[in-house]
N, C-alpha and C positions, 0 to 999 in steps of 0.2 A: 504493499500500499504506500510505503514511503516513496518508492520509485515513481508511482503514478502521481502523487501529490507534488513531488519536486519537479517532475517533468512538465506537468500541465501548468502549475503555478509559475514556475521559472520561465518557461517559454513565453507565456502571456506577458509576464513582467518585463522581460528584456526587450521584446518587440515593441511594446507600448512605451517603455522608457525612451527608447531611441527615436521612435516615430513621433512621439509628442515633442521631443526636443527639436526634431526637424521641423515640426509645424510651428514652433515658436519663431523659427526663422522664416518660414514660408508664408505664414498667415498675413503679415503686413503686406507682402507682395501681392497677395490675392485679394486684398481688401477685406479680410476677415478680422475686423477690429471692433471690439465692444466699447463704445464711447460712454463716458460717465453721464448719468441722468439722475433726476430727482428720486426715482424709484429704485436706484441702484446703490450699492454700498461702496463700490470702488470709486476712487477719485481721479484715476489716470487711465488712459486707453490701454486695453488688454487684448492680446490675440485671442481669437475664437476658434482655433482649429484643433483643440484638444480632443474633440469627438472623433476626428479622423484617426488620431493616435490610438484611442480606445478600440475603434473598429478594426484597425490593423492588428492590434494586440490579441483580438479574438479570432479574426478570420484567417490570418496567416498561420498560427499554430494549428487551428482546426484543419486547414487544407493540408498541412504537412502530416498531421496525424491520419487523415483520410488516406493519403498516399502510402504512409507507412503500413497501415492496416491492410490496404489492398495488396501491397508487396508481400507482406507476411502470409496472407491467405494463399498466395501462389507458390509458396515454398513447400517443398516436400518434407523438409525438416526445419522446425523452428529453432532460432538461435538459443543458446543456453542461457544468455543473460536476460532473456525475457521472463518477467515474473510469472510463475506458474498459475497464480490465481486469475490472471488476465486472459490466459489462453482460451478457456471455454467461451469467453464473451466476444472473441474476435468476429465470428460469423454473425452474431447478433448485431454488432456494431455496424457492419456493412449493410445489414438489412434496414437499420434505422437511420442511416446517414442521410437518406433522401429527405426525411422529415426535418433533420437538423439544418440542411441547406435551404429548405423551404423557410425556416425561421430566419436564417441568416439573410436570405433574399428579401424577405419582408422587412427585416430590420434595416437592410441597406436602402430599400425604397424610402422608408421613413427618414433615414439619415440624409438622403439626397434632398428630401423636402425640407428637413431641418436646416441643411446647408443653405438652401435657397432663402429660407426665412432669416437665417443669420445675416445674409447679404442684403435682402430686399424688404424684410419685415412684412411677411405675408399676413393677410387677414386671418382670423381664427376659424372662420367658417370653412374655407377649402381645406385647411389643415385638419380640422376635425373630420371632414368628409373622407379624406384620404386614410386617416387612421381607422375610421369605421370600416371601409371596404377592405383594408389590409387585414383587420381583425376577423372579419367575416370570411375572407378567403382562407386564412390560416385555419379557422375553425372547421370549415368544410374540407380542408386538406388533411385533417387528422388531429389537430391540436384542440381537443375538446374534452371538457370535464363531464363526468356522468353524474356526480354528486348523489349517486344511488337513487335517482328519481326514475320512475317508470315512463316519464315523458321525455323523449329525446330533445324536443325543442327547448326544454328548460336548461339543459346542459349547454346548448348553443347560446342562448341568451345570457346566461351567467358567464360563460367564457368570453364572449365579446365584451360584455360590460367590465369584466375583470381586466382585460387587456387595455381598454380605453382609459379606465381609471388609473392604472399603473403607468401607462405611457405619459399621461398628463401629470401624475403625481411626481414622477422623477423630474419632469420638466419644471414643475412648481418648486421643487426642492433646490434647483440649481440657481440659488440666489446669494450664496456666500461661498467663500473659498473652502473647498474640501467637503462641502455638505452633501451634495447629491452623490459624488463619487464615494464618500465614506459610507453612506447608506447602502449603496450597491455592493461595496466590499463586505460589510457586515452581513447583509442578507444572503449574498452568494456563498459566503463561508458557512453560515449556519445551515443553509439548504444542502450544501455539499456534505456537511457533517451528518446530516440526517440520512442522506442517500448512501453514505459509505459506512456508517456505524450503527444506525438506529433500527435497521431492518434486518430480517432474518438472513437475507442475501444481499450483498452490496449492489447498488445500481451504478455500475461503473460508467455507463454511457452518460447519464445525466450528471453524475458526480464530477466526471472529468470536464464536461462542458462548463460547469459552474466554477470549477477551479481555474480554468483558463480565463474566465471572465474576472475572477478575483485577482489573478495575477495582472491582467491588463489594467484593471482599475487602479491597482497599487502602483504600477509604473506611471500612470497618469497623475496620481496624487503626489508623486515626488516633485512634480512641477506645479501642482494646483494647490498645495497646502499653503496656508496663510504665511506670508503674503504671496499670493498666486502669481505665477509668470504667464499663465495661460488658462482660459476657460474652455469647458467642453462644448458650450453652446447647445442649441437645439439638436445639432447633428449628433451629439453624444447622448443627451438625455432621452431623446426618442428611442435611440437604439437600446439603451439600458432598460428603459421601461418595457419595451416589447420583448427583449431577451429574457428578462427576469420573469415577466408574467407568463411567457410561453413555457419556460422551464418548470415553473411551479405547476403547470397543467400537465406537461409531458411526464414529469417525475411523479410516479405513483406513490403518494404519501400514505395511502391506505395499505395495510398489510393484509393480503388476501388470505393468509393462513390463520388469521385471528379475526374471525367474524364479529367478535364482541368489541373490537377496538376501532370502530369507524370514526370515533371522535378525533383521530389523528389527522383527518382531512381538514381540520381547522388550523393546522400548523402554519400554512402560508398567511392566514389572517393574523396570527400571533406575530410572526416575524415582521410583517409589514404594517403592524398596527399604527406605528408613529407616522409613516408616510401617509397612511389613509386618514389619520387624525388631522394632519396638516391639510390635506386635500379637502376634507369635508368642512373644516372650520374656515378655510379661505373662501370656499364657495359660499358658505353661509354668510360670512361678513360682507362679501361683495353684493350678494342679492339683497341683504338687509339694508345696505346703504344705497340701493337702487342703481348699482353699476353692473356692467357685464361680468359674468363669472370668469371670462377669459381676458379681462383687461388687466395688464400687469400693474402691481402696486407693491407696497411694503407692509402687507398685513399677514405675512407668512409666520409660522410658528417661530422660526429663527429671528425674524424681525421683532416679534413681540417680546422675545427674550431680551433682545438688545434694548427695547424700551424700558425694561425692568432694571437696566443698569449693567447688564453683562457686556463684556467686550465681544466682538464678533467671533473671535477664536473660541472663547468659552461658551458662547451660545451654540456653536457648531458641536463642540465636545458634549454639551448637554443633550443635544438631539441624538448624537451618536450613542451615548450611554443609555438613553431611554430606549433606543432601538435595540441595543444589545440586551437590555433587561427583558423586553417583550420577546425577543428572539430566543433567549434561554428558556422562556416559558414554553415555546414551541417544542424544544428538545425534551422538556419535562413531560409533555403530553405523551411521549412514547414510553414513559416509565410508569404511567398509571393505567390500571386495567379497566376502569368503568367510566361511564358518562358522568356519574356523580363526582368522581375524583377529577375528571377533566373539567367539570364545571367550576371546581375550586381554582384551577389554574387560570381558566378564562376570567373568573371573577377577580383574581389578583391583577391580571393585565388590565382589566377594565378599571380597577381602582387606581392603578398607576396613571392611566389617562385622565381620570377624573381629578386626581390630585394636581396633575399638571395644569388642567383647565382652570381649576379653582385658583391656584397660585398666580397664574399669569393674568387672569381676569381681575382679581382683587389688586394685584400689583399695579396694573395699568390704571385702575380707578383711583 
């Protein structure tokens, strides 16, 4: 397992580290510059090409891994250095790789749209329309949750809604140095931990894909941590949102051999509770104030923490720690046997969000 973790994480990290540094140099030449504005935290122009570095950090290692698995499958005798626990899964990886590239293709389409938005500031309506059709296409292409319901349409609706919410949630979170990337890193590592250690049999395919994402985001964060030298822009946030949302659907969090533990399907909601909280509260505040839900402003969770007196770096760390706390609750779901015990875990996470809401509301008042 150490070989898999090191190879996946390390490759994603190195490619993203180098490509993000290249984009710091190229972005100004391409006009990818984020100018300071009233709704933004930074006070000097920053390059916006970090999302391309993240994309490269995911796609290049996955392409190399695909070629490696294809080459190994054609060998009459496998190399001795190849970990034995991976061997039985090589044929399965080749069977599922088309689904992975469908997700990458859809993410790339959204990244291209995000790149256009970074350059020309597109209206939110066509952006949301493209996101919707991409989500529907992926759902009918096989990325669909069943949620144990007898009605297939319900799984389609929930999957499309889940993708749309997370795509825009990661986009909303990209408002301070290291924030959205840090959330992606924490969530991908927790999901990978579940895939590789919490199930009766490791899910190498999804676990490896998540580890590559974690490595890629870490390489980007080396240049994005406060004070950031580059931002991911919509190019990166759209890709992260689609990739994470798709992997949480493709990854079977329910354990088929344990019919009494269907409560573990709530794990993605626990891991992403804080991004979902930010998304819901921002939408609520904007609608309450009579503004468009997609009009950018400074009413995000991180901004509200800064209003309480926290420095931006500490506000980001607070959001990260809150995400890690709820994410650990997702891992705990796999250690409890019944819905009653799972309800206690969900209750704890709900209480954490309520405490956050009360403290930040009273503090602003």
